[in-house]
N, C-alpha and C positions, 0 to 999 in steps of 0.2 A: 456534758457541757465539755469531758476532755477530750475528746475529739473534735469540736468545733476548736478548741484550744490548739490543738496540734495540727490542724488544716489551716489558720490562721494566717494571712501573710503580711506579720507585723516586724517591724522591725525591734521596736520596743515592749517589754510588759503590757503597760497599757495602751500601745496598738493593738495588742495581741487580746487581748480581753473584750478591747470594745469591737472590734472583726469577729469575735465567735457569739457577741451580744446581738451583734447584727446581722446574723444568721441566725441567733435563737428566736428571733422578734420577724425575721423575715423583711429586714431591711437591707434594701440594694445597697450592697459594699462596691460596688462598682463605681458611686459616684465620687465616693473617696479617689478612687483609683485615677479617675482622669487626670489627675496630677502628680503621676508615680514618673513620668518620663523625668531623666537625667541622662545626660549624652556622657558614653563608656568615657570618650577623651576627658569631661570634666571631674567625673568620677576618680580616674585613675591621678587626676591631676591634685584631684582635692589632697587626695592619701599620700603624694611625691614630695609636695608641699609641707606640711605637717607631720611631723611625724609621730605627735601623741594623737594623729586622729585615729580610732578605731571604731571595731562596729556599734558600739554601745553608744559611744556620742555622735556619732556624724551627725550631722546638722545641714546637710546640700540637700534633703527631701523635705518636704512641711509636712510637719506629724499629722495623723490620722485624725487624731484628737481635733486637733487645730481647725484641719478641715471642716471635721462634722459638726463643729458648735459653730463656726461660719453658716455652714448651709443646713442650721439647727435641725441636724439627722439625732444631734443626742445633747444635753445639758451637763453640765459639770457643777461641782462646787466644793472648793476644798475645805473641810471641816473638822473641827477636833476630832479625836478618836472616842471620845466618852459621850459627845453629842450626837442624841435621839434625831433623826430625822427624817421625812416619810421618801427616800429617796429608793428608786427599786434597787439599786444593786451597790456596791461601795467596792474601791479599791486600797485595800490598809497597807502603810508602808511600811516595811519589814526596818526592824535593827540591823544593824551593821554584821553583826553574829550569824544573821540565822543563815540556815543551810539547809537544803531540801536533798534525801538522798544523798548526802554528803557532798555537795557542792556550794555552792557559792554563786550569788546571781551574779551577774556578767556586769549590772550597774550597781553603784553604791546607791539610788534611791531605787530600790526593787519594789514592787507593790503583788500582792496577793488577792484574787478576784473573793470579794463575798456576796454572798444570799441565800436567804432562806437557810440560815444556820449553818452552812457550810462554805470551806474555804477552798480555793482552785490557785495553783500554780503553776506557770508556765516553764517552768527550769528548775528539771523536765515538768513537761504537763501532768501534772496528777491532782489527788483531792488532797488538803493538808489536814490532817488531824486535829484535836481541839487540842490535846498535847502540846502541839509544836507551834500551837500560837503564843505563848510567853515572848515570843521572838519580835511581835507587834511594836512598832510603834506609836507617836499619840498624834497620828495625823491620817487622815481619810480622803477621799474624792468620795463627793458622792455621785452617780450617774443614774440619768434618764434616759430612755431609748425613746423616742419618737416613732413608735410603731407606726404610724400611719404616712411616713414617709413616703412617696413612691418616685423611683430617678426616671429620667427618659434615654432608653437603650440608645435612640436612633443621635439624641444631642450628646451624650455623652460619648459616643465614636467619632463625633464628629469635634469635640471640644479636645481630643485624645491626638486626632488625627492632626487639629491644627495646632498643639504643642509641639509635638514629631518636627511639622514643616517650620512651624519657627526657628529651630535651629539646625543651619545647614551643618551635615556630615562634617568628620573631620578625622582626621588619621590621629591616630591614636599614640602617644609615645609610652610606652611601659620600661624604658630602659632604669627608671629612676627606683621602682621599685621591683623590677623584675625577679630581684633574689631576696627580698625582705618576703618573706614565706608569711608571718603574722598579718602585715600589711595588706599584701596583695590577697590570703584568705580572706577578711575581714571587705575587703573593696568588693571582692568579687560574689560572698553573700548579698553584699547590696544590692548586685547590680542583679543579681538573680533573681530574689524577692521585687524588685521593681519590674522587671520583664515578666514577672510569672504576673503581678497584679494587670500589666498592659494588655498581656494576651486572654485575662478575663473579659476582654471588652473586644479588642481584636480578632482572636481566635484563629490564629495564623500558622499554618504547616511550619514553615520557615523560622516564627519565631521562637515554635516550639523546640525546634532542632536546637535553637542557640541556647536555650533553657535547661537542656540535656545535658549537652554538652559542655554548659558552665558548671552543672554540678557533678560531671565528673570530675573536670579538672581541679575543681576545687575539693575533692575529696583526695586527689593524688597529691595536692599542696599541704593539705592537712598530715596526710599518713607522713610525707617528707618531712613536716616543720616537728612531727613527735618525733621521728628516727634521727633528727638531727641532721640530715641530709643536708647539705649544699649544691641546691639546684639552682637552675636560672630556667623560669618559664615563660621568657620570652615570648618563646614561637609558640607555646601553648595560648598564649593568650591572643595572638596574632591570628592565629584560627580564629578566637571569637571575633574579633576585629572585622577579620573576612564574611563572619556569619551575620554580625550585625549590620553589616552595610547591605547584605544580599535582603534582609527584611525588611529593612528600609526603603529599599531603591523599589523593594515589590509593593508596597503601601503608597507609593507616590506614584508607581506607575497606574496602580487600580485607580487613583484618584482622577489622572488624569483622564482615563479609560470611561469613568463612569461621566467625567462632563463634556468627553466629547458627542 
């Protein structure tokens, strides 16, 4: 389960656990990824206009659990922690003082995944020992996975292309956060996850190149932030804009050729 959690392309802990459970039950995760496209210009704009926005609180993408519930891929129920029910899995909210390996969660409403008497955390990915469970609050989410759910790869591809085509490409102005390393890092972390999800469906080399470059730039940004270096990454992000435009143009060109 730890490796499934490590591989999950989630933003919040609940998303990560749910995607890990989909993998465990061979449920097609791509079904929720069809709604993962957000234009780069909109993402940067969201972080520019609201200085309080961060990785943990960003609401520009619909949560995986909301999509899964709507598509009947999973069932959820909010429960008192002590109530016994027949759900397959539970996500237990921890108390504010909870730490794992000396690290505090990114969000105040952090959860652990529990099933078959074991508990797992995604930050960092690990099994949590019973002696650490004193930090549990009195609230949990019951989760039941619809193991018989089957996605349609052709329909997923069509929906995703339609979503991308429906938003005209616009140049991205990064001037507002080009030297705000915390906000720029968070924006690019979400951007990378979005494009990784999309590439699970499209499997595009040019998109993969963008994902790799985004990872490199994000790593450099974080290193600079930790060393308190005042660096403007506007040029680096502009390179991502070029790669972003390239894969979108290739996708749209491929669609036109298929119609001919």
